[in-house]
C-alpha positions in Angstrom: -97.8 6.0 -126.7 -95.5 5.5 -123.7 -95.0 2.0 -122.2 -96.9 3.0 -119.1 -99.8 4.4 -121.1 -99.9 1.1 -123.1 -100.0 -0.9 -119.8 -102.8 1.3 -118.5 -104.7 0.8 -121.7 -104.2 -3.0 -121.2 -105.3 -2.8 -117.6 -108.4 -0.8 -118.3 -109.3 -2.4 -121.7 -108.8 1.1 -123.2 -111.6 2.7 -121.1 -111.6 5.4 -118.5 -111.0 3.8 -115.1 -113.7 6.1 -113.6 -116.4 6.7 -116.2 -115.9 3.8 -118.6 -115.7 6.2 -121.5 -113.4 5.4 -124.4 -112.9 9.0 -125.7 -109.9 11.3 -125.1 -108.1 9.0 -122.7 -105.0 10.4 -120.9 -102.7 9.2 -118.1 -103.2 10.9 -114.7 -100.5 10.4 -112.1 -101.8 10.9 -108.6 -100.0 13.3 -106.2 -97.7 13.4 -104.5 -96.2 11.2 -107.2 -95.0 12.8 -110.4 -93.6 10.0 -112.4 -96.0 7.9 -114.5 -96.1 4.4 -113.3 -98.6 1.5 -113.2 -98.7 1.8 -109.3 -99.3 5.6 -109.2 -101.3 6.4 -112.4 -104.8 5.9 -113.8 -106.2 6.1 -117.3 -109.1 8.7 -117.4 -110.7 11.1 -119.8 -109.1 14.5 -120.4 -112.2 16.2 -119.0 -111.9 14.3 -115.7 -108.2 15.1 -115.5 -108.9 18.8 -116.0 -111.5 18.7 -113.2 -108.9 17.0 -110.8 -106.4 19.7 -111.6 -109.0 22.6 -111.3 -111.4 21.7 -108.4 -113.6 24.7 -109.1 -114.6 23.1 -112.4 -115.8 19.9 -110.9 -119.1 18.7 -112.4 -120.6 16.0 -110.1 -122.5 14.5 -113.1 -119.2 13.6 -114.8 -118.2 11.5 -111.7 -121.2 9.0 -111.6 -118.8 6.2 -112.3 -117.3 6.5 -108.8 -120.0 4.2 -107.5 -118.3 1.4 -109.4 -114.7 2.6 -109.5 -114.5 2.7 -105.7 -114.6 -1.1 -105.8 -111.8 -1.4 -108.4 -109.0 -3.8 -107.5 -106.2 -1.4 -108.6 -104.9 0.9 -105.8 -104.5 4.1 -107.8 -108.2 3.9 -109.0 -109.2 3.4 -105.4 -107.2 6.4 -104.3 -108.7 8.6 -107.0 -112.2 7.4 -106.2 -111.7 8.1 -102.5 -110.4 11.6 -103.2 -113.2 12.5 -105.6 -115.9 11.1 -103.4 -114.5 13.2 -100.6 -114.4 16.3 -102.8 -118.0 15.7 -103.8 -119.0 15.3 -100.1 -120.2 11.7 -100.6 -119.4 10.7 -97.0 -121.7 7.7 -97.0 -119.7 6.2 -99.9 -116.3 7.2 -98.5 -117.2 5.3 -95.3 -118.1 2.2 -97.3 -114.6 2.0 -98.8 -111.8 0.0 -97.2 -108.3 1.2 -97.8 -105.3 -0.2 -95.9 -103.4 2.4 -93.8 -100.7 3.1 -96.4 -103.3 3.6 -99.2 -105.5 5.8 -97.0 -102.5 8.0 -96.2 -101.8 8.4 -99.9 -105.5 9.2 -100.6 -105.5 11.8 -97.8 -102.1 13.4 -98.9 -103.8 16.0 -101.0 -106.3 17.1 -98.3 -109.4 16.3 -100.3 -111.1 15.2 -97.1 -110.2 18.4 -95.2 -112.5 21.4 -94.9 -111.4 24.3 -97.1 -109.8 25.8 -94.0 -107.3 23.0 -93.7 -106.4 22.6 -97.4 -102.9 23.4 -98.6 -103.3 26.0 -101.3 -100.3 27.4 -103.1 -100.6 31.1 -104.1 -98.2 33.4 -105.8 -97.2 36.9 -104.6 -100.4 38.3 -106.0 -102.7 35.7 -104.4 -103.2 33.7 -107.7 -103.7 30.0 -107.0 -100.8 27.9 -108.4 -101.1 24.3 -109.6 -98.8 21.6 -111.0 -97.6 22.5 -114.5 -98.0 26.2 -114.2 -95.4 28.7 -115.3 -94.1 31.4 -113.0 -91.6 34.3 -113.2 -89.2 35.2 -110.3 -89.9 38.6 -108.9 -86.6 38.9 -107.0 -83.0 37.7 -107.4 -82.7 34.5 -105.3 -79.4 33.0 -104.0 -79.7 29.3 -104.5 -78.2 27.5 -101.4 -75.8 24.7 -102.3 -75.6 25.6 -106.0 -73.3 28.5 -106.6 -75.6 30.7 -108.6 -78.3 33.3 -108.3 -81.7 32.8 -109.9 -82.3 36.1 -111.6 -85.4 38.3 -111.3 -87.5 37.8 -114.4 -86.4 34.2 -115.0 -89.2 32.0 -116.2 -89.8 28.7 -114.4 -92.0 26.3 -116.5 -93.9 23.2 -115.4 -93.7 23.8 -111.7 -94.5 21.1 -109.1 -96.2 22.0 -105.9 -94.6 20.8 -102.6 -97.7 19.0 -101.5 -97.2 19.4 -97.7 -96.0 23.1 -97.7 -98.2 25.8 -99.3 -95.2 28.2 -99.4 -92.9 26.1 -101.6 -92.9 25.0 -105.2 -90.2 23.1 -107.2 -88.9 24.1 -110.6 -85.9 24.1 -112.9 -83.7 27.2 -113.1 -80.5 27.1 -115.1 -81.0 23.3 -115.5 -81.1 22.7 -111.8 -84.1 21.6 -109.9 -84.7 23.9 -106.9 -87.3 24.7 -104.3 -88.7 28.2 -104.6 -90.8 30.2 -102.0 -94.2 31.1 -103.5 -93.8 34.7 -102.2 -91.1 35.3 -104.8 -93.0 34.2 -107.9 -95.7 35.6 -110.1 -97.9 33.3 -112.2 -97.8 33.9 -115.9 -100.9 33.4 -118.1 
């Protein structure tokens, strides 16, 4: 167990900070942050984390705990509660929440409150939806600016990160260098 995971277990008394369940708990770091930390992560069930990462699988019944978690004193729990209430179209509860400007900006950074038209959705060259942690393959040789090498066609890029404010860009490691890649030059692998 990582030190952050231990601190999250201490903070939540080893229960999911949304549902109160004690089963299959995992750390979930809230976008746009990617490093686990007490200030940017929550402890939730694996099932809820999977629903966050795959919005099409969201089951409203699994999120009943939002009625309580929206009042949690910890900012990451408030942010996740706001995002999921927005996704579930619980506007009356969203309006009851008070988040300071900085926290509200963080909560809105993923576009959960936008209509589907305004959402930033990352898609590969074939139109497949990309998400954090996916693996892709380059479909074209790419000259990497500022790093004297060419990322070769067919190179696998694992554990990608989405550039949260630009649907045409992802980040990944090629030849041990972190680079930004245009989504039009990648194909998602299964």
